[in-house]
Structures are given as C-alpha cells and as structure tokens.
N, C-alpha and C positions, 0 to 999 in steps of 0.2 A: 881448543884447536887454534892453531896459528898458521898463517900463510906468510912466508918470507920470500919476497921478490928480490932479485939481484940481476946485475948485468947491464944496467943502463949506462949511458955515457954520451960523450960527444963523438959524432961521426960525420965525415964530409958527405955531401950529396953523392949518391951512387954507391955509397959504402954499405957494409953489412954489419949486423949486430945481432947477438942472441941474448934474450932475456929468459930467465928461468924463475920458477916459483915452486917452493916446496912446502907441503902441508905437514904439520906435526901435531901430536897430541892424541886424544882419544878418538881414533878413527876406525870404524868398522869397515867402511867402504866409501869410495868416492865415485859419484856418478859424473855428471858433466863438469868440465873445467873450462875456463875461458880467460881471455884477455880483453880488456876494455882500455880506452884511453880518454884523457881529457886534455885537449889542446888549450892554450891560453885564450881566455875569453869565450870558450865554447862549452857546450854540454858534454858530459861523458857519452861515449859511443862505443858500440860493440866493434871489436876487431876480429876476433875469431873464437870459436868454441870447438870442443872435442868431447865426444862421449866416451864412456868407459870402454866401449868396443872399438873406438877409433874413428867414428864418423865425424867429419869436420864440417864446419860452416865458416864462411868468411864474409866480411864486408866487401862490397864491390870495389872500394877504393884500394884494397890491399891484395885482391885476388891476383895470383901469378907472381907476387913479390914476397908475400909472407907465408910461412908454413908453421902450423901449430902441431905439436906432438906431445906425447906424454909417456912417462915411465911409471906404470902402475906399482911396480915393486918399490919404487922410491917416493911414491906420492908426489911426483913432480911433473909440472907442465912446462913446456918450452915454447918460445916464439922466435923462430928464425926470421929475421927481417933482412931482405936483400933489396938492392936498387932503391935505397932510401931517398926520400925527397924531403925538402924543408917542411912541407905540410904534414909530415909524419911526426914532427916535433910535438911531444906531449908527455904527460905523466901516464905511464902504463900501469894498470892495475890488473892483478889476477884475481880470479874467484873460483870457488869450488863448492859443489853441492856435496856435503859430507854427511854420510849416514853414521850417527854416533851410537845409536842403539837400534834394535830391530824396528822400532816404530817412529824414530825421530831422525829427520833429515834437516840440516840447516845450511844456509848459504853463508860462506865466510869470504872475506876480502883481504887481500894483501895490502901492504902499506903504500904501494906505488913505487915505481922507479922511473927516473927522468931520462928520457931519450931526446937528445938535441941533435938535429941534423943541420949542420952549418959549415961553411967553409971558413 
C-alpha cells in the first residue's frame, strides 16, 4: 500500500490551498484517514482526522479554517486550507488505517508535501 500526497506549495498569508492524498495497492477498506504536520524545529502534530463515515476532528489551531474530507471511492483524503497563516508553514503528512485482509489493519503514511505560507 502506498499513500501519495500532492498539492503543497507557496501561498501568501490569507490565501488558500488544497492538498490531497491517495492510497493505492492492496486495500480491502480504509478506516480513519488524517493529516499531520511538522513545522521547522517542532514535533509532528495532528491537524485533522476523518472516519470512514465522515466524522471529523480538528486541532484547535485550524478549526474554522481547515476542512478535511474524503472520497471513499477514490481512496483519497483532502485538506482544504483557508485563511492560511505563516505558522501553518510545515510539511504535511497524510496517513490512513488500511485494512488489507479480514484480520489485518496497518497504518500507512504518505511522503509529505511542503506548504509554505509567506509573502
């Protein structure tokens, strides 16, 4: 199973950006999917998660600005980021809880995509 993230880039403060992440390979089902980020000099932190049924959870720092969504048919999770701030600058990583057989579930991570918020 592989997770491929895309959509990062440079955006000015107050701007918007959408990143996406698609899982491929031997996938029976995907349970929770999520986005994490690691800012320069900081530890990785949770940004948002979404269950297979669409229940979402957000870090306080992004509530009201970021929206996580998913397309189960495409095994893809999205993160729409609005009103971006310089402190949102980080490498964003996606992850997914993938059921590969009836009795086996593993957590996979994408390679990360860099989001830079700067004028």
